[in-house]
Legacy VTK file of the C-alpha trace (Angstrom):
# vtk DataFile Version 3.0
C-alpha trace
ASCII
DATASET POLYDATA
POINTS 444 float
56.309 91.001 58.836
57.552 88.424 56.329
59.182 85.328 57.692
62.059 83.581 55.979
61.695 79.805 55.716
64.467 77.380 54.848
63.956 73.981 53.283
66.419 71.315 52.236
65.059 69.513 49.163
66.964 66.248 49.207
68.539 65.262 45.919
68.353 61.653 44.772
71.602 62.281 42.948
73.256 63.088 46.243
72.477 59.567 47.466
74.507 58.212 44.588
77.129 60.926 44.528
77.936 62.270 47.978
80.199 64.839 46.344
77.264 66.600 44.659
77.628 70.290 45.408
74.506 71.899 46.832
73.771 75.601 46.698
71.399 77.835 48.657
69.145 80.264 46.807
66.786 82.829 48.277
63.399 82.973 46.540
60.879 85.804 46.849
57.329 85.683 45.466
54.508 88.093 44.674
51.254 87.993 42.707
49.787 90.060 39.907
46.432 90.120 38.122
47.192 91.657 34.750
49.178 94.655 36.043
47.550 94.983 39.461
48.914 93.509 42.686
47.252 90.231 43.748
47.790 88.977 47.290
49.255 85.474 47.584
47.195 83.471 50.068
49.673 80.595 49.988
52.349 78.994 47.834
54.029 75.629 47.410
57.592 74.924 46.274
58.361 71.442 44.921
61.683 70.061 43.715
60.490 68.000 40.746
63.951 66.574 40.099
64.901 65.447 43.590
61.685 65.491 45.613
60.710 67.586 48.591
57.970 70.173 49.106
57.604 73.358 51.129
54.270 75.076 51.723
53.998 78.699 52.847
50.996 80.671 54.062
50.553 84.430 53.898
52.414 86.516 55.053
55.291 84.123 54.312
56.340 84.898 50.733
60.054 84.080 50.793
62.143 80.959 51.281
65.760 79.840 51.197
66.096 76.563 49.336
69.047 74.191 49.122
69.307 72.279 45.858
71.683 70.783 43.338
72.337 72.938 40.253
70.111 71.699 37.445
67.173 70.771 39.697
63.803 71.907 38.362
61.601 73.672 40.906
57.861 74.051 40.547
56.259 77.038 42.246
52.500 76.998 42.794
50.903 80.263 43.876
47.342 80.586 45.164
45.270 83.757 45.300
41.611 84.452 46.064
39.937 86.541 43.387
38.495 86.840 39.885
40.818 85.830 37.010
40.768 88.522 34.347
39.107 87.299 31.159
37.247 84.357 32.664
33.514 84.030 32.064
31.763 85.593 35.050
28.983 82.943 35.319
31.616 80.602 36.770
31.919 82.933 39.754
28.318 83.751 40.633
27.725 84.711 44.232
26.139 81.514 45.468
27.211 78.561 47.524
26.459 75.800 45.053
29.221 73.293 45.696
29.897 69.607 45.169
32.708 68.019 47.137
33.997 64.778 48.586
33.748 64.459 52.387
34.910 60.913 53.032
38.144 59.059 52.401
39.972 59.508 49.106
40.371 57.075 47.424
37.072 55.467 48.409
37.402 52.023 49.986
34.114 50.114 49.667
32.038 53.150 50.712
32.485 56.904 50.350
30.629 60.146 50.902
30.074 63.298 48.878
28.097 66.428 49.668
26.287 69.141 47.733
25.567 72.624 49.071
22.816 74.824 47.604
22.102 78.464 48.532
18.273 78.127 48.519
15.558 75.504 48.240
15.452 73.825 44.859
15.695 70.706 42.737
19.099 69.041 42.389
19.824 66.359 39.806
22.509 63.925 40.982
24.210 61.683 38.406
26.784 58.941 38.841
28.733 57.795 35.760
31.727 55.621 34.984
34.929 56.297 33.041
33.210 55.445 29.722
30.434 57.960 30.393
27.756 55.356 31.150
25.072 56.621 33.550
24.949 54.351 36.597
22.525 56.421 38.678
20.385 59.515 38.128
17.895 61.128 40.490
16.098 64.467 40.850
15.626 65.419 44.490
13.966 68.443 46.098
16.410 69.768 48.691
16.388 72.618 51.166
19.031 75.304 51.545
22.235 73.915 53.040
24.590 70.958 52.726
23.298 67.479 51.902
25.252 64.251 52.058
25.224 61.220 49.779
26.868 57.836 50.241
28.197 55.652 47.471
29.590 52.160 47.103
31.787 51.842 43.992
31.266 48.137 43.334
34.081 47.027 41.032
34.574 50.488 39.501
37.920 52.224 39.930
36.987 55.691 38.674
33.556 57.307 39.027
32.206 60.784 38.281
29.559 62.469 40.434
27.667 65.363 38.813
25.233 67.776 40.472
22.951 70.069 38.430
21.178 72.996 40.112
19.558 76.063 38.492
21.266 75.417 35.132
24.717 75.135 36.753
26.741 71.927 36.859
29.503 70.684 39.140
31.426 67.426 38.573
34.046 65.688 40.689
36.053 62.521 40.122
36.019 59.717 42.693
38.919 57.279 42.891
37.726 53.968 44.310
39.014 50.609 45.502
35.843 48.575 45.803
35.213 44.855 45.939
36.076 42.924 42.783
33.249 40.495 43.627
30.575 43.239 43.645
29.813 44.475 40.144
27.040 46.987 40.900
27.491 50.306 42.652
25.140 52.127 45.018
24.393 55.831 45.468
21.862 57.162 47.993
20.838 60.245 49.936
22.238 60.424 53.482
20.528 63.548 54.851
21.611 67.033 55.878
25.302 67.476 56.695
27.330 69.850 58.804
29.538 72.410 56.984
32.689 70.960 55.446
35.449 72.116 53.147
35.135 71.220 49.491
37.900 69.668 47.427
36.429 70.270 43.984
38.839 72.498 42.058
36.022 74.614 40.650
34.024 75.025 43.873
33.029 78.698 44.325
34.232 80.284 47.566
33.099 83.274 49.614
31.906 86.389 47.773
31.771 84.431 44.511
35.546 84.211 44.313
37.740 81.213 43.539
41.083 80.110 44.836
43.142 80.614 41.682
46.204 78.508 40.960
49.209 79.752 38.989
52.494 77.976 38.309
56.084 78.819 37.410
58.837 76.319 36.516
62.502 77.254 36.801
66.034 75.950 37.392
67.422 78.608 39.749
71.166 78.891 40.354
71.080 82.163 42.302
68.647 84.304 44.282
65.445 84.962 42.300
62.289 87.049 42.507
59.139 85.624 40.897
55.751 87.153 40.133
52.764 84.860 39.623
50.299 86.041 36.981
46.626 85.388 37.764
45.119 86.843 34.573
43.975 84.532 31.826
42.276 84.590 28.420
43.744 88.005 27.626
46.658 89.047 25.386
49.949 88.809 27.233
50.306 92.161 29.077
52.410 94.566 27.021
52.780 92.080 24.163
49.473 91.574 22.304
51.163 90.483 19.042
54.577 89.599 17.672
55.896 89.386 14.132
58.125 86.444 13.220
59.408 85.454 9.784
56.865 87.761 8.147
53.889 86.353 10.066
51.896 88.157 12.774
50.944 86.067 15.814
48.631 86.947 18.677
49.526 86.107 22.255
47.389 84.629 25.020
48.053 84.784 28.769
47.069 81.657 30.706
48.010 82.382 34.315
51.830 82.576 34.440
52.310 81.201 30.917
52.307 83.375 27.792
51.545 81.362 24.626
51.233 82.098 20.946
47.544 81.861 20.108
48.193 80.376 16.645
50.175 77.388 15.403
53.554 78.354 14.013
53.632 78.884 10.245
57.198 79.635 9.163
59.490 78.329 6.456
59.347 77.238 2.850
56.832 74.538 1.937
58.273 71.251 0.702
56.368 68.272 -0.655
55.071 65.761 1.879
57.097 62.935 0.308
60.365 64.663 1.280
62.053 64.718 4.679
63.017 68.004 6.273
66.803 68.233 6.632
69.473 70.284 8.382
70.300 72.266 5.245
70.111 75.826 6.564
66.652 76.322 5.012
63.607 76.481 7.271
61.106 73.971 5.849
57.472 73.116 6.532
54.733 70.810 5.306
51.272 72.076 4.398
48.447 69.554 4.675
47.765 67.920 1.281
50.621 70.103 -0.074
48.261 73.106 -0.131
49.576 76.459 1.082
46.012 77.409 2.045
46.140 74.684 4.722
49.195 76.334 6.271
47.360 79.665 6.233
44.454 78.032 8.052
46.176 75.590 10.430
49.862 76.487 10.480
52.722 74.353 9.239
53.574 70.744 10.074
57.139 69.944 11.094
59.363 66.998 11.857
60.868 67.125 15.357
64.416 67.798 14.173
63.299 70.810 12.144
61.239 72.070 15.103
64.294 71.881 17.370
66.710 73.160 14.695
68.700 69.972 15.200
69.544 70.368 18.882
68.174 68.079 21.596
68.143 70.325 24.649
64.597 70.575 26.011
63.296 74.105 26.158
65.363 75.131 23.125
64.225 78.049 20.970
64.065 75.884 17.855
61.982 77.569 15.165
60.210 79.800 17.694
60.703 83.581 17.817
63.520 85.165 19.810
62.580 85.122 23.491
60.290 82.107 22.985
60.897 78.352 22.988
59.409 74.961 22.155
57.506 73.981 25.330
58.685 71.075 27.443
56.593 68.112 28.507
56.474 69.501 32.056
55.397 72.956 30.871
52.484 71.467 28.942
51.474 69.563 32.096
51.278 72.929 33.846
48.947 74.213 31.115
46.794 71.092 31.446
46.531 71.437 35.214
45.565 75.089 34.946
42.723 74.616 32.442
41.280 71.293 33.666
38.393 71.711 36.106
39.120 68.508 38.014
42.868 67.849 38.204
45.173 70.675 39.397
48.814 71.259 38.519
50.964 68.570 40.084
48.256 65.899 40.149
49.753 62.439 39.368
47.271 61.963 36.534
49.326 64.301 34.314
52.316 61.920 34.490
50.356 59.107 32.839
50.893 58.069 29.215
47.301 57.887 28.016
44.239 60.078 27.794
44.346 62.087 31.012
42.356 64.771 32.721
38.643 65.513 32.778
37.859 68.391 30.389
41.302 69.830 29.610
41.024 69.019 25.898
37.550 70.513 25.611
38.765 73.702 27.288
41.777 73.993 24.932
40.000 73.200 21.640
38.399 75.774 19.368
34.610 75.990 19.354
34.421 75.179 15.622
36.321 73.324 12.905
36.316 69.861 14.497
34.661 66.816 12.941
32.995 66.078 16.292
33.483 67.124 19.881
34.006 70.870 19.451
35.666 72.690 22.307
34.835 75.520 24.664
38.134 77.394 24.218
37.706 78.829 27.728
41.263 80.108 27.994
41.811 81.362 24.441
44.395 78.698 23.514
42.355 77.947 20.365
43.698 74.464 19.651
43.072 73.549 16.001
42.617 70.088 14.391
45.565 70.516 12.015
46.198 66.797 11.512
49.633 65.387 10.668
52.111 64.370 8.015
52.482 60.646 8.726
55.597 58.486 8.882
54.544 57.125 5.466
54.694 60.642 3.967
50.900 60.958 3.689
48.551 63.367 5.443
45.902 62.374 7.984
43.617 63.487 10.858
42.744 67.000 9.696
39.548 67.990 11.497
40.084 65.132 13.927
43.230 65.889 15.922
45.535 68.705 16.888
48.989 67.310 17.755
51.814 69.406 19.189
55.511 68.593 19.337
57.242 69.190 22.672
60.965 69.695 23.172
61.370 66.861 25.722
62.839 63.573 24.509
61.326 60.261 25.578
64.198 58.351 23.979
66.587 58.641 21.051
63.846 57.405 18.721
60.723 58.925 20.284
59.862 62.487 21.285
57.085 63.800 23.512
53.902 65.278 22.097
50.391 66.163 23.157
47.140 65.444 21.305
43.733 67.105 21.302
41.234 64.658 19.792
37.779 65.281 18.371
36.236 62.335 20.273
37.706 63.073 23.706
37.433 65.897 26.226
40.848 65.137 27.764
44.368 65.146 26.283
46.648 62.344 25.146
50.276 62.158 26.304
52.617 59.922 24.316
55.872 59.889 22.324
56.304 59.257 18.602
58.885 59.008 15.843
60.538 62.376 15.096
59.935 61.789 11.367
56.203 62.525 11.723
55.032 66.069 10.987
53.034 67.823 13.719
52.044 71.339 14.768
54.096 73.667 16.988
53.012 76.164 19.636
55.594 78.476 21.191
55.846 79.501 24.842
57.435 82.734 26.042
60.575 82.446 28.140
60.236 83.266 31.850
LINES 1 445
444 0 1 2 3 4 5 6 7 8 9 10 11 12 13 14 15 16 17 18 19 20 21 22 23 24 25 26 27 28 29 30 31 32 33 34 35 36 37 38 39 40 41 42 43 44 45 46 47 48 49 50 51 52 53 54 55 56 57 58 59 60 61 62 63 64 65 66 67 68 69 70 71 72 73 74 75 76 77 78 79 80 81 82 83 84 85 86 87 88 89 90 91 92 93 94 95 96 97 98 99 100 101 102 103 104 105 106 107 108 109 110 111 112 113 114 115 116 117 118 119 120 121 122 123 124 125 126 127 128 129 130 131 132 133 134 135 136 137 138 139 140 141 142 143 144 145 146 147 148 149 150 151 152 153 154 155 156 157 158 159 160 161 162 163 164 165 166 167 168 169 170 171 172 173 174 175 176 177 178 179 180 181 182 183 184 185 186 187 188 189 190 191 192 193 194 195 196 197 198 199 200 201 202 203 204 205 206 207 208 209 210 211 212 213 214 215 216 217 218 219 220 221 222 223 224 225 226 227 228 229 230 231 232 233 234 235 236 237 238 239 240 241 242 243 244 245 246 247 248 249 250 251 252 253 254 255 256 257 258 259 260 261 262 263 264 265 266 267 268 269 270 271 272 273 274 275 276 277 278 279 280 281 282 283 284 285 286 287 288 289 290 291 292 293 294 295 296 297 298 299 300 301 302 303 304 305 306 307 308 309 310 311 312 313 314 315 316 317 318 319 320 321 322 323 324 325 326 327 328 329 330 331 332 333 334 335 336 337 338 339 340 341 342 343 344 345 346 347 348 349 350 351 352 353 354 355 356 357 358 359 360 361 362 363 364 365 366 367 368 369 370 371 372 373 374 375 376 377 378 379 380 381 382 383 384 385 386 387 388 389 390 391 392 393 394 395 396 397 398 399 400 401 402 403 404 405 406 407 408 409 410 411 412 413 414 415 416 417 418 419 420 421 422 423 424 425 426 427 428 429 430 431 432 433 434 435 436 437 438 439 440 441 442 443
């Protein structure tokens, strides 16, 4: 029997304005894998705007939430199973795991463990944020769980990698070591008792994974939500759409449905002209060549992308029923595809290169100057380059840069960059006069 939970998510605005009118909404959740029912093992509701979190375990799949109209809620759904479209080798039926067992972050000394399903050789590697190898050792281990201890020295971020039978697991270690000790230490600590892993990609029983799916919304009345746990397939029931004479393919990535190609709509204008609010949809093509638009999509100034409105999540130049993704929505995508940092991890809020392999998993497997991607989820991010603020073209083959509909300020707008030299993604804000690519996201 389903239970009904109630949570009050306190609004920061209410502290300032005691007259803020709260409402109660009843939320009901279910799961789906393509078009088949998928049991929700648990779910988490977070008020991103005002703070406050509620976690529910099966069979609890409903909650009554009090909030202020306009608050953005983030729903995270978890289900045990096989995501449709994912490469099956990720889910082999073994118990090869790498996970942290000590304190997190590490203070002076920490512990990690590796579990292997049968006797074999395990290569353990410790590296820093720049990819420098600090320790590497091949060790013959027996079936079971083995512990390792590490001292971070003066490092703040370390990566531990285990390689066994051609499979690799990597986890990030946050550390607060001694500034006076420059060297780090990593050593075998013997057999360990069973423990729960924290690595996002750790295989679970029967070769299954705990899958994470996310929905963002601003509810003002009772709502029913269905998490989608399929990925790397065309959006169910909508494999293609036609917009402004162009055919676009769709790609389902958990609960988000994206266009698989960069938008390519409008009339090409020369790169030395600015796009204006003149009732004509305009685009740049790299080097003023229409063939570049055919290959990479158009490049657009932010105002043209948004069709000269500033409301985040606006349709802009996207098809009907679609919109220009928000900064928060792209963070959801990043958390879904990164193997180390899940949705909601504080790393996604940083303005810098963030994540572990999110960029590599979003980039195409060809067409980049260096650092080609794996394109694990079918997003197929292309290195389309940009039309610069100086009305020149740059970075083709080196970077794929996407406008987002969220404003950073009146003079800078949010964007996201995939770079040929990095496996993560870059979050920043730039002048709206620069020309970048656009990807569209389907409305909820």
